[in-house]
N, CA, C and O atoms as a printed pandas DataFrame, in Angstrom:
     atom_number atom_name residue_name chain_id  residue_number  x_coord  y_coord  z_coord
0              1         N          MET        A               1  113.164  106.753  115.679
1              2        CA          MET        A               1  112.195  106.004  114.919
2              3         C          MET        A               1  112.873  104.769  114.327
3              4         O          MET        A               1  113.967  104.859  113.770
4              5         N          ALA        A               2  112.225  103.637  114.449
5              6        CA          ALA        A               2  112.769  102.386  113.912
6              7         C          ALA        A               2  112.470  102.303  112.419
7              8         O          ALA        A               2  111.382  102.664  111.970
8              9         N          LYS        A               3  113.442  101.827  111.664
9             10        CA          LYS        A               3  113.253  101.660  110.220
10            11         C          LYS        A               3  113.755  100.288  109.801
11            12         O          LYS        A               3  114.750   99.795  110.332
12            13         N          ASN        A               4  113.065   99.673  108.845
13            14        CA          ASN        A               4  113.528   98.407  108.284
14            15         C          ASN        A               4  114.759   98.664  107.422
15            16         O          ASN        A               4  114.806   99.641  106.673
16            17         N          THR        A               5  115.748   97.789  107.529
17            18        CA          THR        A               5  116.974   97.951  106.755
18            19         C          THR        A               5  116.921   97.212  105.427
19            20         O          THR        A               5  117.726   97.486  104.537
20            21         N          GLY        A               6  115.990   96.280  105.281
21            22        CA          GLY        A               6  115.933   95.456  104.085
22            23         C          GLY        A               6  116.827   94.227  104.189
23            24         O          GLY        A               6  116.887   93.423  103.259
24            25         N          LEU        A               7  117.516   94.078  105.307
25            26        CA          LEU        A               7  118.423   92.948  105.519
26            27         C          LEU        A               7  117.916   92.021  106.620
27            28         O          LEU        A               7  118.702   91.286  107.219
28            29         N          GLY        A               8  116.613   92.047  106.891
29            30        CA          GLY        A               8  116.032   91.165  107.896
30            31         C          GLY        A               8  116.123   91.699  109.309
31            32         O          GLY        A               8  115.956   90.936  110.260
32            33         N          GLY        A               9  116.379   92.973  109.474
33            34        CA          GLY        A               9  116.469   93.563  110.809
34            35         C          GLY        A               9  115.998   94.997  110.791
35            36         O          GLY        A               9  115.517   95.495  109.773
36            37         N          ARG        A              10  116.139   95.654  111.922
37            38        CA          ARG        A              10  115.735   97.043  112.036
38            39         C          ARG        A              10  116.892   97.889  112.510
39            40         O          ARG        A              10  117.806   97.404  113.176
40            41         N          SER        A              11  116.842   99.147  112.163
41            42        CA          SER        A              11  117.761  100.136  112.688
42            43         C          SER        A              11  117.008  100.884  113.775
43            44         O          SER        A              11  116.103  101.661  113.470
44            45         N          GLY        A              12  117.361  100.665  115.040
45            46        CA          GLY        A              12  116.640  101.287  116.147
46            47         C          GLY        A              12  115.588  100.355  116.702
47            48         O          GLY        A              12  115.289   99.313  116.119
48            49         N          ALA        A              13  115.034  100.740  117.828
49            50        CA          ALA        A              13  114.029   99.913  118.500
50            51         C          ALA        A              13  112.659  100.570  118.420
51            52         O          ALA        A              13  112.553  101.794  118.338
52            53         N          VAL        A              14  111.612   99.753  118.445
53            54        CA          VAL        A              14  110.252  100.255  118.498
54            55         C          VAL        A              14  110.020  100.761  119.912
55            56         O          VAL        A              14  110.278  100.044  120.879
56            57         N          SER        A              15  109.534  101.986  120.040
57            58        CA          SER        A              15  109.375  102.571  121.371
58            59         C          SER        A              15  108.086  102.106  122.039
59            60         O          SER        A              15  107.102  101.797  121.367
60            61         N          ASN        A              16  108.105  102.062  123.350
61            62        CA          ASN        A              16  106.942  101.726  124.186
62            63         C          ASN        A              16  106.383  100.330  123.943
63            64         O          ASN        A              16  105.189  100.101  124.135
64            65         N          ARG        A              17  107.224   99.403  123.527
65            66        CA          ARG        A              17  106.800   98.017  123.329
66            67         C          ARG        A              17  107.818   97.089  123.963
67            68         O          ARG        A              17  109.001   97.416  124.059
68            69         N          VAL        A              18  107.346   95.924  124.396
69            70        CA          VAL        A              18  108.217   94.902  124.962
70            71         C          VAL        A              18  107.623   93.556  124.577
71            72         O          VAL        A              18  106.404   93.429  124.470
72            73         N          GLN        A              19  108.467   92.547  124.368
73            74        CA          GLN        A              19  107.956   91.218  124.037
74            75         C          GLN        A              19  108.471   90.210  125.040
75            76         O          GLN        A              19  109.587   90.315  125.549
76            77         N          LYS        A              20  107.621   89.223  125.311
77            78        CA          LYS        A              20  107.972   88.168  126.259
78            79         C          LYS        A              20  107.632   86.825  125.637
79            80         O          LYS        A              20  106.622   86.681  124.948
80            81         N          TYR        A              21  108.493   85.839  125.891
81            82        CA          TYR        A              21  108.250   84.483  125.405
82            83         C          TYR        A              21  107.266   83.796  126.337
83            84         O          TYR        A              21  107.417   83.855  127.558
84            85         N          ASN        A              22  106.257   83.144  125.765
85            86        CA          ASN        A              22  105.259   82.416  126.531
86            87         C          ASN        A              22  105.511   80.917  126.335
87            88         O          ASN        A              22  105.207   80.385  125.267
88            89         N          PRO        A              23  106.062   80.222  127.347
89            90        CA          PRO        A              23  106.381   78.802  127.178
90            91         C          PRO        A              23  105.143   77.907  127.063
91            92         O          PRO        A              23  105.243   76.795  126.545
92            93         N          LEU        A              24  103.985   78.367  127.532
93            94        CA          LEU        A              24  102.770   77.553  127.422
94            95         C          LEU        A              24  102.295   77.448  125.975
95            96         O          LEU        A              24  101.825   76.394  125.547
96            97         N          THR        A              25  102.418   78.535  125.230
97            98        CA          THR        A              25  101.986   78.538  123.833
98            99         C          THR        A              25  103.150   78.381  122.863
99           100         O          THR        A              25  102.938   78.169  121.669
100          101         N          ASP        A              26  104.386   78.485  123.368
101          102        CA          ASP        A              26  105.602   78.405  122.559
102          103         C          ASP        A              26  105.647   79.524  121.522
103          104         O          ASP        A              26  106.139   79.333  120.410
104          105         N          LYS        A              27  105.121   80.706  121.901
105          106        CA          LYS        A              27  105.083   81.862  121.006
106          107         C          LYS        A              27  105.485   83.118  121.774
107          108         O          LYS        A              27  105.623   83.083  122.996
108          109         N          TRP        A              28  105.674   84.226  121.058
109          110        CA          TRP        A              28  106.058   85.502  121.649
110          111         C          TRP        A              28  104.830   86.399  121.755
111          112         O          TRP        A              28  104.056   86.514  120.805
112          113         N          ASP        A              29  104.653   87.040  122.919
113          114        CA          ASP        A              29  103.570   87.981  123.161
114          115         C          ASP        A              29  104.134   89.392  123.195
115          116         O          ASP        A              29  105.236   89.614  123.695
116          117         N          LYS        A              30  103.371   90.350  122.659
117          118        CA          LYS        A              30  103.792   91.744  122.627
118          119         C          LYS        A              30  102.938   92.538  123.610
119          120         O          LYS        A              30  101.720   92.366  123.670
120          121         N          PHE        A              31  103.593   93.418  124.386
121          122        CA          PHE        A              31  102.937   94.227  125.403
122          123         C          PHE        A              31  103.380   95.677  125.286
123          124         O          PHE        A              31  104.431   95.967  124.714
124          125         N          THR        A              32  102.570   96.598  125.835
125          126        CA          THR        A              32  103.018   97.976  125.989
126          127         C          THR        A              32  103.930   98.030  127.200
127          128         O          THR        A              32  103.997   97.068  127.965
128          129         N          ARG        A              33  104.631   99.133  127.386
129          130        CA          ARG        A              33  105.495   99.294  128.563
130          131         C          ARG        A              33  104.680   99.269  129.855
131          132         O          ARG        A              33  105.215   98.966  130.922
132          133         N          ASP        A              34  103.377   99.588  129.764
133          134        CA          ASP        A              34  102.496   99.554  130.932
134          135         C          ASP        A              34  102.036   98.145  131.266
135          136         O          ASP        A              34  101.426   97.930  132.313
136          137         N          GLY        A              35  102.316   97.179  130.394
137          138        CA          GLY        A              35  101.946   95.795  130.647
138          139         C          GLY        A              35  100.657   95.348  129.986
139          140         O          GLY        A              35  100.196   94.234  130.233
140          141         N          HIS        A              36  100.061   96.196  129.145
141          142        CA          HIS        A              36   98.841   95.809  128.449
142          143         C          HIS        A              36   99.184   94.918  127.252
143          144         O          HIS        A              36  100.068   95.235  126.457
144          145         N          TYR        A              37   98.467   93.804  127.143
145          146        CA          TYR        A              37   98.688   92.839  126.061
146          147         C          TYR        A              37   98.277   93.454  124.726
147          148         O          TYR        A              37   97.257   94.137  124.640
148          149         N          ILE        A              38   99.077   93.208  123.682
149          150        CA          ILE        A              38   98.753   93.690  122.340
150          151         C          ILE        A              38   98.446   92.521  121.405
151          152         O          ILE        A              38   97.367   92.464  120.816
152          153         N          LYS        A              39   99.403   91.578  121.267
153          154        CA          LYS        A              39   99.245   90.547  120.250
154          155         C          LYS        A              39  100.196   89.387  120.510
155          156         O          LYS        A              39  101.211   89.550  121.188
156          157         N          THR        A              40   99.864   88.207  119.967
157          158        CA          THR        A              40  100.744   87.038  119.986
158          159         C          THR        A              40  101.210   86.772  118.564
159          160         O          THR        A              40  100.406   86.795  117.632
160          161         N          LYS        A              41  102.490   86.524  118.394
161          162        CA          LYS        A              41  103.049   86.255  117.064
162          163         C          LYS        A              41  102.780   84.798  116.705
163          164         O          LYS        A              41  103.087   83.898  117.487
164          165         N          SER        A              42  102.213   84.563  115.534
165          166        CA          SER        A              42  101.743   83.224  115.172
166          167         C          SER        A              42  102.845   82.271  114.729
167          168         O          SER        A              42  102.680   81.057  114.847
168          169         N          ASP        A              43  103.974   82.787  114.217
169          170        CA          ASP        A              43  104.985   81.877  113.677
170          171         C          ASP        A              43  106.011   81.403  114.699
171          172         O          ASP        A              43  106.878   80.598  114.359
172          173         N          GLY        A              44  105.939   81.875  115.933
173          174        CA          GLY        A              44  106.857   81.413  116.971
174          175         C          GLY        A              44  108.190   82.131  117.005
175          176         O          GLY        A              44  109.004   81.867  117.890
176          177         N          GLN        A              45  108.436   83.032  116.067
177          178        CA          GLN        A              45  109.671   83.816  116.040
178          179         C          GLN        A              45  109.432   85.164  116.721
179          180         O          GLN        A              45  108.317   85.682  116.668
180          181         N          PRO        A              46  110.452   85.745  117.359
181          182        CA          PRO        A              46  110.258   87.054  117.986
182          183         C          PRO        A              46  110.124   88.168  116.945
183          184         O          PRO        A              46  110.601   88.040  115.818
184          185         N          TRP        A              47  109.466   89.265  117.344
185          186        CA          TRP        A              47  109.385   90.439  116.486
186          187         C          TRP        A              47  110.759   91.063  116.366
187          188         O          TRP        A              47  111.556   90.993  117.301
188          189         N          LYS        A              48  111.045   91.668  115.238
189          190        CA          LYS        A              48  112.316   92.370  115.090
190          191         C          LYS        A              48  112.148   93.807  115.581
191          192         O          LYS        A              48  111.133   94.450  115.315
192          193         N          GLY        A              49  113.140   94.292  116.289
193          194        CA          GLY        A              49  113.147   95.674  116.737
194          195         C          GLY        A              49  112.360   95.956  117.992
195          196         O          GLY        A              49  112.187   97.122  118.348
196          197         N          ILE        A              50  111.868   94.925  118.688
197          198        CA          ILE        A              50  111.135   95.124  119.939
198          199         C          ILE        A              50  111.940   94.497  121.066
199          200         O          ILE        A              50  112.389   93.356  120.955
200          201         N          SER        A              51  112.123   95.245  122.153
201          202        CA          SER        A              51  112.936   94.777  123.281
202          203         C          SER        A              51  112.359   93.511  123.887
203          204         O          SER        A              51  111.143   93.354  123.991
204          205         N          LYS        A              52  113.241   92.613  124.284
205          206        CA          LYS        A              52  112.828   91.389  124.980
206          207         C          LYS        A              52  112.990   91.610  126.473
207          208         O          LYS        A              52  113.957   92.229  126.916
208          209         N          SER        A              53  112.043   91.104  127.245
209          210        CA          SER        A              53  112.202   91.227  128.698
210          211         C          SER        A              53  112.018   89.891  129.370
211          212         O          SER        A              53  112.116   89.796  130.594
């Protein structure tokens, strides 16, 4: 289980999630491991604790 450390990061990874950078929108998109879209991050920074692919 992933937990926030309070230092701007996480201990462990969020399971069954993956994030990909979208150069058209200049933002990060979050997907399930099956490839289903979940959400786009509005501030342009990647999510913490989610694997990048």
